[in-house]
C-alpha positions in Angstrom: 10.1 5.8 226.9 13.2 7.5 225.6 12.9 11.0 224.2 14.1 11.9 220.7 16.9 13.9 222.2 18.1 10.9 224.2 17.9 8.6 221.2 19.9 11.1 219.2 22.6 11.3 221.9 22.9 7.5 221.9 23.3 7.4 218.2 25.9 10.1 218.2 27.9 8.4 220.9 27.5 5.0 219.1 28.8 6.7 215.9 31.8 8.0 217.9 32.5 4.4 218.8 32.1 3.2 215.2 34.6 5.9 214.1 37.1 4.8 216.8 36.9 1.1 215.9 37.0 1.7 212.2 40.4 3.3 212.6 41.9 0.2 214.1 43.1 -2.7 211.9 41.9 -6.1 213.2 45.5 -7.2 213.5 46.3 -4.4 215.9 43.8 -5.8 218.5 45.6 -9.2 218.4 49.1 -7.9 218.7 51.4 -9.7 221.1 51.8 -8.2 224.5 54.8 -5.9 224.2 55.0 -3.7 227.3 51.6 -3.0 228.7 48.9 -5.5 227.5 46.4 -2.6 227.6 48.1 -1.1 224.6 47.1 -4.1 222.5 43.5 -3.4 223.2 43.3 0.4 223.5 46.2 2.6 222.6 46.7 6.0 224.2 45.7 7.6 220.9 42.5 5.6 220.9 41.8 6.6 224.5 42.2 10.2 223.5 39.8 9.8 220.5 37.2 8.2 222.7 37.6 10.8 225.4 37.2 13.6 222.9 34.0 12.0 221.6 32.5 12.0 225.1 33.7 15.5 225.8 31.9 16.8 222.7 28.7 15.4 224.1 29.3 17.0 227.5 30.0 20.3 225.9 26.9 20.1 223.8 24.8 19.5 226.9 25.5 23.1 228.0 26.4 21.9 231.6 30.1 22.8 231.5 31.1 25.8 233.7 32.4 28.3 231.2 33.8 30.7 233.8 37.4 31.2 232.7 38.6 32.0 236.2 37.2 28.8 237.7 38.4 26.7 234.7 41.9 28.2 235.0 42.0 27.4 238.7 41.0 23.8 238.4 43.5 23.3 235.6 46.3 25.0 237.6 45.8 22.6 240.5 45.2 19.6 238.3 48.3 20.1 236.2 50.4 20.8 239.3 49.5 17.3 240.5 49.7 15.6 237.0 53.3 16.9 236.6 54.2 14.7 239.6 52.2 11.6 238.6 53.0 11.8 234.9 56.8 12.0 235.2 57.5 10.5 231.7 54.9 12.8 230.1 53.0 10.0 228.4 49.6 11.5 229.1 47.9 14.8 228.4 45.4 16.2 230.8 42.5 18.6 230.6 40.4 19.5 233.7 36.9 20.9 233.6 34.0 21.7 236.0 30.4 20.4 235.5 27.6 22.7 236.8 25.8 20.3 239.1 25.5 20.1 242.9 25.9 16.4 243.1 29.2 15.5 244.8 31.2 13.7 242.2 34.4 13.6 240.1 35.3 11.3 237.3 38.1 10.5 234.8 37.4 9.9 231.1 39.6 8.2 228.6 42.3 10.4 227.3 43.0 12.3 230.5 39.8 14.4 230.6 39.0 14.9 234.3 35.7 16.4 235.5 34.8 17.8 238.9 31.2 18.7 239.8 30.6 22.1 241.4 29.0 20.1 244.3 32.2 18.4 245.1 34.3 21.6 244.9 31.9 23.2 247.3 31.9 20.2 249.6 35.7 20.2 250.1 36.8 21.9 253.3 40.2 22.9 252.1 42.4 22.9 249.0 44.2 19.8 250.1 41.0 17.8 250.0 40.2 19.0 246.5 43.8 18.2 245.4 43.4 14.8 246.9 40.4 14.1 244.7 42.2 15.3 241.6 45.3 13.3 242.5 43.1 10.1 242.7 41.5 10.8 239.3 44.9 11.6 237.7 46.2 8.3 239.0 43.4 6.4 237.3 44.6 7.9 234.0 48.4 7.4 234.5 47.8 3.8 235.6 45.7 3.1 232.4 42.8 1.7 234.5 40.3 2.3 231.7 42.4 0.3 229.1 43.3 -2.3 231.7 39.6 -2.9 232.5 38.9 -3.4 228.8 41.8 -5.8 228.6 40.4 -7.7 231.5 37.3 -8.3 229.4 38.9 -9.2 226.1 35.7 -10.9 224.8 34.3 -7.5 224.3 35.7 -5.7 221.2 36.7 -2.1 221.3 33.6 -1.4 219.1 31.1 -3.0 221.5 32.8 -1.4 224.5 32.7 2.1 222.9 29.1 1.7 221.9 28.1 0.3 225.3 29.9 3.2 227.1 28.2 5.7 224.8 24.8 4.2 225.2 25.1 4.1 229.0 26.4 7.7 229.1 23.3 8.9 227.3 20.7 6.5 228.6 21.5 6.9 232.3 20.4 10.5 232.2 16.7 9.7 232.3 14.0 12.3 232.0 13.2 14.2 228.8 13.4 17.5 227.0 15.0 20.3 228.9 15.4 18.2 232.1 17.3 15.6 230.2 19.5 18.1 228.5 20.4 19.7 231.8 21.3 16.3 233.4 23.2 14.7 230.5 26.6 16.0 231.5 26.1 14.6 235.0 24.9 11.3 233.7 27.9 11.1 231.3 30.4 11.5 234.1 28.7 9.3 236.6 27.8 6.5 234.1 31.3 6.5 232.6 32.8 5.9 236.0 30.2 3.2 236.8 30.8 1.4 233.4 34.5 1.4 233.9 33.8 -0.2 237.3 37.3 0.0 238.6 38.2 -3.0 240.7 39.2 -2.7 244.3 42.9 -3.1 243.4 42.5 -0.2 240.9 41.1 2.0 243.6 43.9 1.2 246.0 46.5 1.8 243.3 44.9 5.1 242.5 45.1 6.1 246.2 48.7 5.0 246.4 49.9 6.8 243.3 47.7 9.8 244.0 49.0 10.3 247.5 52.6 10.2 246.2 51.8 12.8 243.6 49.9 14.9 246.2 52.9 15.0 248.5 55.4 15.7 245.6 53.2 18.6 244.5 53.4 20.2 247.9 49.9 19.4 249.2 49.2 17.7 252.5 49.1 14.0 251.6 46.4 13.6 254.3 44.0 15.5 252.0 42.8 12.4 250.1 42.0 10.3 253.2 40.4 13.4 254.9 37.9 13.9 252.1 37.1 10.1 251.9 36.5 10.2 255.6 34.2 13.2 255.5 32.3 11.7 252.6 31.8 8.3 254.4 30.5 10.0 257.5 28.0 12.0 255.5 28.8 15.2 257.3 28.8 17.4 254.3 26.0 20.0 254.2 25.7 19.9 250.4 24.1 16.4 250.1 22.1 14.5 252.7 21.9 11.2 250.7 25.0 9.1 249.9 27.3 11.2 247.8 27.7 10.1 244.2 31.4 10.1 244.8 31.1 7.2 247.2 29.0 5.1 244.8 31.6 5.5 242.0 34.5 5.3 244.4 33.5 2.9 247.1 35.3 3.8 250.4 35.6 1.3 253.3 37.0 2.0 256.7 40.0 -0.2 255.8 40.7 1.9 252.7 40.5 5.2 254.7 42.9 3.8 257.3 45.3 2.7 254.6 45.2 6.1 252.9 45.7 7.8 256.3 48.6 5.4 257.1 50.3 5.8 253.7 50.1 9.6 254.1 51.9 9.4 257.4 54.9 7.9 255.7 55.6 11.3 254.1 57.0 14.3 255.9 54.2 16.4 257.6 53.1 19.3 255.4 51.5 22.5 256.8 49.6 24.2 254.0 47.3 27.1 253.7 44.6 27.4 251.1 45.5 29.6 248.1 43.5 32.7 247.5 42.4 31.3 244.2 40.7 28.3 245.9 38.6 30.8 247.9 37.9 32.9 244.8 36.8 29.9 242.7 34.4 28.7 245.5 33.0 32.2 245.9 32.3 32.5 242.2 30.6 29.2 242.2 28.5 30.2 245.2 27.3 33.3 243.4 26.6 31.4 240.2 24.6 28.7 242.1 22.1 31.1 243.6 18.7 31.5 242.0 18.9 35.3 241.8 21.5 38.0 242.2 19.7 39.1 245.3 20.0 35.6 246.8 23.7 35.8 246.2 23.9 39.2 247.9 21.9 37.8 250.9 24.3 34.8 251.1 27.4 37.0 251.5 25.7 39.6 253.7 24.9 36.9 256.4 28.2 37.9 258.0 29.4 41.4 258.8 31.9 42.7 256.3 34.6 43.4 258.9 34.6 39.7 259.9 34.9 38.3 256.4 38.0 37.0 254.7 39.3 38.6 251.6 37.8 35.7 249.5 34.4 36.2 251.1 34.6 39.9 250.5 35.4 39.1 246.9 32.3 36.9 246.6 30.3 39.8 248.1 31.6 42.2 245.5 30.8 39.7 242.6 27.3 39.4 244.0 26.9 43.2 244.2 28.1 43.5 240.6 25.6 40.8 239.4 22.8 42.7 241.3 23.7 46.0 239.8 25.1 47.5 243.0 28.1 48.7 241.1 29.4 51.4 243.5 29.5 49.0 246.4 31.2 46.3 244.2 33.8 48.8 242.9 34.7 49.9 246.5 35.4 46.3 247.5 37.3 45.4 244.4 39.5 48.6 244.7 40.2 47.8 248.3 41.2 44.2 247.5 43.4 45.1 244.4 45.3 47.7 246.4 45.8 45.3 249.3 47.0 42.4 247.2 47.9 43.4 243.6 49.3 40.0 242.7 45.7 38.5 242.5 44.5 38.6 239.0 40.8 38.2 239.9 40.9 41.5 241.9 42.1 43.4 238.8 39.4 41.8 236.7 36.7 42.6 239.2 37.9 46.2 239.5 37.9 46.7 235.7 34.5 45.0 235.3 33.0 47.3 238.0 34.5 50.3 236.4 32.9 49.3 233.1 29.6 48.9 234.9 30.0 52.4 236.3 30.8 53.6 232.7 34.2 54.7 233.8 35.7 53.4 230.6 39.0 55.2 230.7 39.7 53.9 234.2 38.6 50.4 233.2 41.0 50.4 230.2 43.8 51.6 232.4 43.1 48.8 234.9 43.0 46.2 232.2 46.3 47.5 230.6 48.0 47.4 234.0 46.8 43.9 234.5 48.1 42.8 231.1 51.5 44.2 232.0 51.5 42.2 235.2 50.0 39.1 233.8 50.6 38.9 230.0 48.4 36.5 228.1 46.5 35.5 231.2 43.4 33.8 229.8 40.7 35.1 232.2 42.1 38.6 232.1 42.3 38.7 228.3 38.8 37.3 227.9 37.3 40.0 230.2 39.4 42.7 228.5 38.2 41.6 225.1 34.6 41.6 226.2 35.0 45.1 227.5 36.5 46.2 224.2 33.5 44.8 222.4 31.3 46.9 224.6 33.0 50.1 223.5 33.1 49.2 219.8 36.8 48.4 219.7 36.3 45.1 217.9 39.5 45.3 215.9 41.6 45.4 219.1 39.5 42.7 220.7 40.0 40.4 217.7 43.7 41.0 217.6 44.0 40.4 221.4 42.0 37.1 221.3 43.8 35.9 218.2 47.2 36.3 220.0 45.8 34.5 223.1 44.1 31.6 221.3 47.1 31.0 219.1 49.1 30.3 222.3 46.4 28.7 224.5 44.0 25.9 223.5 40.6 27.6 223.5 37.2 26.3 224.7 34.2 26.4 222.3 32.8 29.5 224.1 36.1 31.3 223.6 36.0 30.5 219.9 32.5 31.9 219.7 33.8 35.1 221.4 36.6 35.5 218.8 34.0 34.9 216.1 31.9 37.7 217.5 34.9 40.0 217.6 35.8 39.1 214.0 32.3 39.8 212.6 32.0 43.1 214.5 35.5 44.0 213.1 34.2 43.4 209.6 36.3 40.2 209.2 33.4 38.2 207.8 35.4 35.3 206.3 37.4 34.8 209.5 34.2 34.9 211.6 32.8 32.1 209.5 36.1 30.2 209.9 35.9 30.6 213.7 32.3 29.4 213.8 33.3 26.4 211.7 35.9 25.5 214.3 33.2 26.0 217.1 30.9 23.6 215.3 33.7 21.0 214.9 34.6 21.3 218.6 31.1 20.3 219.6 31.0 17.4 217.1 29.0 19.0 214.2 31.1 18.2 211.2 28.4 19.1 208.7 27.8 22.5 210.4 31.6 23.1 210.4 31.9 22.5 206.6 28.8 24.7 205.9 30.5 27.6 207.7 33.7 27.1 205.8 31.7 27.1 202.5 30.1 30.3 203.6 33.5 31.7 204.2 34.5 30.8 200.6 31.6 32.9 199.3 32.7 36.1 201.0 33.6 38.8 198.4 37.2 39.9 198.0 38.5 36.7 199.7 42.3 36.6 199.9 43.9 33.7 198.1 45.7 32.5 201.2 42.3 32.4 203.0 40.8 30.4 200.1 43.6 27.8 200.3 43.3 27.5 204.0 39.5 27.1 204.0 39.5 24.6 201.2 42.3 22.5 202.8 40.2 22.5 206.1 37.1 21.2 204.2 39.1 18.5 202.5 40.5 17.4 205.9 37.1 17.3 207.6 35.5 15.4 204.8 38.0 12.5 205.3 36.3 11.9 208.7 32.7 12.2 207.7 30.4 9.3 207.4 28.4 8.5 204.2 25.3 9.8 206.0 27.0 13.1 206.9 28.3 13.5 203.4 24.8 13.1 202.1 23.5 15.6 204.6 26.2 18.0 203.5 25.2 17.5 199.8 21.5 18.2 200.6 22.3 21.3 202.6 24.4 22.7 199.6 21.5 21.9 197.2 19.1 23.8 199.4 21.5 26.7 199.8 
């Protein structure tokens, strides 16, 4: 029996499908084939709308990894590959990490590509991770989602969107908190299963992906290497058949073809980037049940035998466990040894804050900002430190500059809202919270926050115009039921 939460998720996703289909004139679906036939069924714009609708549900599940250092790393690698596969720039990409130890990766409509923490931990080197991302990028650039829909033209865009949404929600199973925790995993896995790429699609994604992999400077053998490891079931993370193999069936012939195709490129000798090891170390720390477990994990090997990335993980674990002096010593050693690594500066400043050495921490952050201006993880940590020492004005100003130049995540919008309200910028804080609610798909909540912003005393005229224009814009996309809910909430207020 489905829980209320599950039914609600299905309704929301179905509504997303209705919104998508409603924006398409019937004539557009029957347009003659000019260029790609997939465009007559699902344009790139429609793919993006559908992908964003699914992403809102994934974000609402709470299963996205919000660590800015991990997110920046996966986007750095992903965009490096996408730049080679997306030469004409027809597609936009966004890469994210799902907090689940199941080995899987998936591509959603609109260029949203997810990687599970389990897959990232299962890769043996950066080339294997890049190989997986290259394969998923190729699914997007080759329009496999739209082409699959085109191959089944008897299904309308509406029924396809609703079916995809229902499966995304329904496949999660369970109930209550368990279901909420699993919904992001179900969304990614079920989306890939529903798309059900054909064998030719998979081979095409391998071919295009390997080409992009080589062009981006990675070892083109990385893709076949990971497929081979998965098929042999030699990964320590999962004893059962990895989810990745069920959504991306791998045969011995396909592995051989990937290996053979990679040999047609010049051999590449690569070394893992420091950021690969840092991202894995942060995920290991976060995956442990307690800070003490994380410390025990990194203390299994003597310090002098560990790599810098393992020592970094050890320091992060010490910091989480409150062993701040030990953490500070390691971070200082790493930052002095390799000052070009942003994570070491962040760790050093965080440990200095934990030791209440505020002046030293602010100096470390300032030095980092000079070396890496507008670096997102560094700025986020710096702003959080400023909030700790009651410098909300500066934190708000710093975040506003960053987020005006970098697309923010919902959690980053919540952080700037916190900075604004602590700085006494009440109207702006309501505005930011409105944007946060919109980003997770709550249009009614977004308008309610904007209306609260309009009630703030001494509101400037430019703010009033901006808030009212935003409300008018949002109302154009609200359903009749949402408009009624909005009216009821205003009556109660």
